[in-house]
C-alpha atoms as a printed R data frame, in Angstrom:
    type eleno elety resid chain resno      x       y       z
1   ATOM     1    CA   UNK     A     1 21.766 -16.182 -36.538
2   ATOM     2    CA   UNK     A     2 23.800 -13.330 -38.035
3   ATOM     3    CA   UNK     A     3 20.790 -12.091 -39.990
4   ATOM     4    CA   UNK     A     4 18.778 -11.842 -36.773
5   ATOM     5    CA   UNK     A     5 21.550  -9.832 -35.133
6   ATOM     6    CA   UNK     A     6 21.692  -7.450 -38.118
7   ATOM     7    CA   UNK     A     7 17.917  -6.983 -37.913
8   ATOM     8    CA   UNK     A     8 17.822  -6.318 -34.169
9   ATOM     9    CA   UNK     A     9 20.988  -4.176 -33.912
10  ATOM    10    CA   UNK     A    10 19.433  -0.886 -35.222
11  ATOM    11    CA   UNK     A    11 16.540  -1.141 -32.769
12  ATOM    12    CA   UNK     A    12 18.834  -1.968 -29.866
13  ATOM    13    CA   UNK     A    13 21.173   0.922 -30.691
14  ATOM    14    CA   UNK     A    14 18.259   3.377 -30.777
15  ATOM    15    CA   UNK     A    15 16.871   2.059 -27.510
16  ATOM    16    CA   UNK     A    16 20.230   2.344 -25.753
17  ATOM    17    CA   UNK     A    17 20.888   5.816 -27.148
18  ATOM    18    CA   UNK     A    18 17.614   7.216 -25.819
19  ATOM    19    CA   UNK     A    19 17.745   9.211 -22.620
20  ATOM    20    CA   UNK     A    20 16.070   7.245 -19.806
21  ATOM    21    CA   UNK     A    21 12.885   8.801 -18.525
22  ATOM    22    CA   UNK     A    22 13.057  10.353 -15.072
23  ATOM    23    CA   UNK     A    23 11.634   8.141 -12.328
24  ATOM    24    CA   UNK     A    24  8.225   9.117 -10.996
25  ATOM    25    CA   UNK     A    25  9.510   9.178  -7.418
26  ATOM    26    CA   UNK     A    26 11.732  12.164  -8.161
27  ATOM    27    CA   UNK     A    27  9.179  14.414  -9.827
28  ATOM    28    CA   UNK     A    28  7.925  17.377  -7.844
29  ATOM    29    CA   UNK     A    29  4.305  17.293  -6.702
30  ATOM    30    CA   UNK     A    30  1.903  19.622  -8.477
31  ATOM    31    CA   UNK     A    31  0.903  21.298  -5.209
32  ATOM    32    CA   UNK     A    32  2.794  21.911  -1.980
33  ATOM    33    CA   UNK     A    33  1.787  23.471   1.275
34  ATOM    34    CA   UNK     A    34  3.709  26.679   1.966
35  ATOM    35    CA   UNK     A    35  6.619  26.264   4.324
36  ATOM    36    CA   UNK     A    36  5.665  26.558   7.971
37  ATOM    37    CA   UNK     A    37  2.091  25.351   7.510
38  ATOM    38    CA   UNK     A    38  0.714  21.978   8.440
39  ATOM    39    CA   UNK     A    39 -1.566  19.754   6.488
40  ATOM    40    CA   UNK     A    40 -4.246  17.727   8.157
41  ATOM    41    CA   UNK     A    41 -3.228  16.691  11.628
42  ATOM    42    CA   UNK     A    42 -3.831  13.340  13.220
43  ATOM    43    CA   UNK     A    43 -3.800  12.152  16.755
44  ATOM    44    CA   UNK     A    44 -0.522  10.407  17.585
45  ATOM    45    CA   UNK     A    45 -2.500   7.287  18.498
46  ATOM    46    CA   UNK     A    46 -4.507   7.148  15.271
47  ATOM    47    CA   UNK     A    47 -2.849   4.683  12.951
48  ATOM    48    CA   UNK     A    48  0.114   4.327  15.291
49  ATOM    49    CA   UNK     A    49  2.786   2.364  13.416
50  ATOM    50    CA   UNK     A    50  5.884   1.090  15.179
51  ATOM    51    CA   UNK     A    51  8.782  -1.139  14.143
52  ATOM    52    CA   UNK     A    52 11.123  -3.698  15.690
53  ATOM    53    CA   UNK     A    53 14.818  -4.226  15.045
54  ATOM    54    CA   UNK     A    54 13.919  -7.710  13.785
55  ATOM    55    CA   UNK     A    55 11.997  -6.070  10.892
56  ATOM    56    CA   UNK     A    56  8.376  -6.455  11.989
57  ATOM    57    CA   UNK     A    57  5.837  -3.646  12.099
58  ATOM    58    CA   UNK     A    58  2.699  -3.165  14.148
59  ATOM    59    CA   UNK     A    59 -0.064  -0.672  13.464
60  ATOM    60    CA   UNK     A    60 -2.642   0.118  16.119
61  ATOM    61    CA   UNK     A    61 -6.098   0.869  14.709
62  ATOM    62    CA   UNK     A    62 -7.615   4.261  15.465
63  ATOM    63    CA   UNK     A    63 -9.116   4.369  18.963
64  ATOM    64    CA   UNK     A    64 -8.849   0.621  19.406
65  ATOM    65    CA   UNK     A    65 -6.771  -2.071  21.055
66  ATOM    66    CA   UNK     A    66 -6.526  -4.102  17.839
67  ATOM    67    CA   UNK     A    67 -3.411  -3.981  15.715
68  ATOM    68    CA   UNK     A    68 -2.084  -5.540  12.535
69  ATOM    69    CA   UNK     A    69  1.364  -7.141  12.420
70  ATOM    70    CA   UNK     A    70  3.556  -7.768   9.387
71  ATOM    71    CA   UNK     A    71  7.077  -7.667   8.051
72  ATOM    72    CA   UNK     A    72  8.700  -4.495   6.774
73  ATOM    73    CA   UNK     A    73  9.448  -3.695   3.146
74  ATOM    74    CA   UNK     A    74 13.150  -4.134   3.942
75  ATOM    75    CA   UNK     A    75 12.504  -7.671   5.225
76  ATOM    76    CA   UNK     A    76 10.307  -8.538   2.231
77  ATOM    77    CA   UNK     A    77 13.011  -7.342  -0.178
78  ATOM    78    CA   UNK     A    78 15.673  -9.287   1.726
79  ATOM    79    CA   UNK     A    79 13.621 -12.490   1.633
80  ATOM    80    CA   UNK     A    80 12.918 -12.333  -2.083
81  ATOM    81    CA   UNK     A    81  9.862 -13.971  -3.638
82  ATOM    82    CA   UNK     A    82  7.580 -15.218  -0.857
83  ATOM    83    CA   UNK     A    83  6.121 -18.655  -1.628
84  ATOM    84    CA   UNK     A    84  4.334 -19.594   1.620
85  ATOM    85    CA   UNK     A    85  3.069 -17.864   4.761
86  ATOM    86    CA   UNK     A    86  2.239 -19.731   7.965
87  ATOM    87    CA   UNK     A    87 -0.616 -17.862   9.618
88  ATOM    88    CA   UNK     A    88 -1.449 -18.009  13.341
89  ATOM    89    CA   UNK     A    89 -4.573 -19.661  14.731
90  ATOM    90    CA   UNK     A    90 -7.305 -17.395  16.104
91  ATOM    91    CA   UNK     A    91 -7.351 -17.053  19.910
92  ATOM    92    CA   UNK     A    92 -3.596 -17.810  20.159
93  ATOM    93    CA   UNK     A    93 -2.044 -15.950  23.116
94  ATOM    94    CA   UNK     A    94  1.392 -14.534  22.245
95  ATOM    95    CA   UNK     A    95  3.984 -12.652  24.236
96  ATOM    96    CA   UNK     A    96  6.264  -9.932  22.935
97  ATOM    97    CA   UNK     A    97  9.030 -11.520  20.853
98  ATOM    98    CA   UNK     A    98  7.185 -14.826  20.359
99  ATOM    99    CA   UNK     A    99  6.459 -16.236  16.879
100 ATOM   100    CA   UNK     A   100  3.073 -15.326  15.457
101 ATOM   101    CA   UNK     A   101  3.701 -16.885  12.043
102 ATOM   102    CA   UNK     A   102  6.391 -17.622   9.494
103 ATOM   103    CA   UNK     A   103  7.310 -16.534   5.983
104 ATOM   104    CA   UNK     A   104  9.044 -18.815   3.482
105 ATOM   105    CA   UNK     A   105 10.693 -17.547   0.332
106 ATOM   106    CA   UNK     A   106 12.819 -19.002  -2.408
107 ATOM   107    CA   UNK     A   107 15.887 -17.857  -0.413
108 ATOM   108    CA   UNK     A   108 14.999 -18.726   3.200
109 ATOM   109    CA   UNK     A   109 12.367 -19.001   5.914
110 ATOM   110    CA   UNK     A   110 11.856 -16.640   8.817
111 ATOM   111    CA   UNK     A   111  9.618 -16.472  11.887
112 ATOM   112    CA   UNK     A   112  7.426 -13.412  12.292
113 ATOM   113    CA   UNK     A   113  7.684 -12.245  15.901
114 ATOM   114    CA   UNK     A   114  4.944 -10.381  17.721
115 ATOM   115    CA   UNK     A   115  6.185  -6.936  18.793
116 ATOM   116    CA   UNK     A   116  3.793  -6.902  21.786
117 ATOM   117    CA   UNK     A   117  1.788  -9.324  23.910
118 ATOM   118    CA   UNK     A   118 -1.791 -10.045  22.959
119 ATOM   119    CA   UNK     A   119 -4.345 -12.461  21.562
120 ATOM   120    CA   UNK     A   120 -4.591 -13.257  17.856
121 ATOM   121    CA   UNK     A   121 -7.944 -12.268  16.369
122 ATOM   122    CA   UNK     A   122 -7.265 -13.624  12.881
123 ATOM   123    CA   UNK     A   123 -4.636 -14.256  10.258
124 ATOM   124    CA   UNK     A   124 -4.708 -12.595   6.830
125 ATOM   125    CA   UNK     A   125 -6.632 -15.117   4.700
126 ATOM   126    CA   UNK     A   126 -5.477 -13.352   1.509
127 ATOM   127    CA   UNK     A   127 -1.989 -14.758   2.106
128 ATOM   128    CA   UNK     A   128 -3.239 -18.365   2.058
129 ATOM   129    CA   UNK     A   129 -4.000 -18.111  -1.655
130 ATOM   130    CA   UNK     A   130 -1.550 -15.385  -2.641
131 ATOM   131    CA   UNK     A   131  1.625 -15.311  -0.541
132 ATOM   132    CA   UNK     A   132  3.214 -12.857  -3.008
133 ATOM   133    CA   UNK     A   133  0.963 -10.126  -1.582
134 ATOM   134    CA   UNK     A   134  3.738  -9.668   0.983
135 ATOM   135    CA   UNK     A   135  6.168  -8.746  -1.806
136 ATOM   136    CA   UNK     A   136  3.676  -6.373  -3.439
137 ATOM   137    CA   UNK     A   137  2.489  -4.635  -0.259
138 ATOM   138    CA   UNK     A   138  4.424  -5.749   2.849
139 ATOM   139    CA   UNK     A   139  3.326  -2.827   5.003
140 ATOM   140    CA   UNK     A   140 -0.219  -2.689   3.666
141 ATOM   141    CA   UNK     A   141 -2.325  -5.543   2.302
142 ATOM   142    CA   UNK     A   142  0.411  -8.068   3.167
143 ATOM   143    CA   UNK     A   143 -0.117  -7.973   6.941
144 ATOM   144    CA   UNK     A   144  0.248 -11.345   8.713
145 ATOM   145    CA   UNK     A   145 -1.997 -11.207  11.790
146 ATOM   146    CA   UNK     A   146 -4.462  -9.005  13.600
147 ATOM   147    CA   UNK     A   147 -4.154  -9.089  17.371
148 ATOM   148    CA   UNK     A   148 -5.844  -7.609  20.399
149 ATOM   149    CA   UNK     A   149 -3.028  -5.800  22.208
150 ATOM   150    CA   UNK     A   150 -2.841  -6.660  25.920
151 ATOM   151    CA   UNK     A   151 -1.095  -3.418  26.929
152 ATOM   152    CA   UNK     A   152 -0.908  -0.537  24.409
153 ATOM   153    CA   UNK     A   153  1.853   1.041  26.551
154 ATOM   154    CA   UNK     A   154  4.198  -1.682  25.188
155 ATOM   155    CA   UNK     A   155  4.182   0.173  21.843
156 ATOM   156    CA   UNK     A   156  6.144   3.027  23.418
157 ATOM   157    CA   UNK     A   157  9.252   0.826  23.670
158 ATOM   158    CA   UNK     A   158  9.239   0.121  19.908
159 ATOM   159    CA   UNK     A   159 10.937   2.149  17.171
160 ATOM   160    CA   UNK     A   160  9.233   4.898  15.211
161 ATOM   161    CA   UNK     A   161  9.785   5.037  11.446
162 ATOM   162    CA   UNK     A   162 12.817   7.365  11.610
163 ATOM   163    CA   UNK     A   163 14.583   5.264  14.249
164 ATOM   164    CA   UNK     A   164 13.858   2.064  12.305
165 ATOM   165    CA   UNK     A   165 15.297   3.553   9.108
166 ATOM   166    CA   UNK     A   166 18.466   4.451  11.023
167 ATOM   167    CA   UNK     A   167 18.914   0.793  12.015
168 ATOM   168    CA   UNK     A   168 18.684  -0.457   8.422
169 ATOM   169    CA   UNK     A   169 20.921   2.323   7.076
170 ATOM   170    CA   UNK     A   170 23.640   1.617   9.629
């Protein structure tokens, strides 16, 4: 055992003495727009993404009444490794605040609540075989359900990204 420690010690000392590389998130982009100019603009309704205080998100598709629902990255990190996702049945009518599915992790289980009223079009079949997609991409490929929104005006009462971030930072 001591001979193994003597063999590994020089490599470990060199590894610990090296300066850690800077994280990619902190590097400056190669190109920036000059201050005061705008990049490409989008309609406020195209890809409208809103959040709830119970850590769900909803994203309205461009020019449509269909939206995808999922849990936020904060919720996915809090849950830990997701092991099972209960998906809703197609044609299920849900009201705002009603369960549209559930997520089970090694730590706990949690209902996924619909932010608005509507009718479920389909659940995300990818999650049936690979529940960990929620951990890898909770606000992208890890969506839970796609619904037809009954009243798009309901989205106005939900939080935008900045307001949601304030609730999790508080």
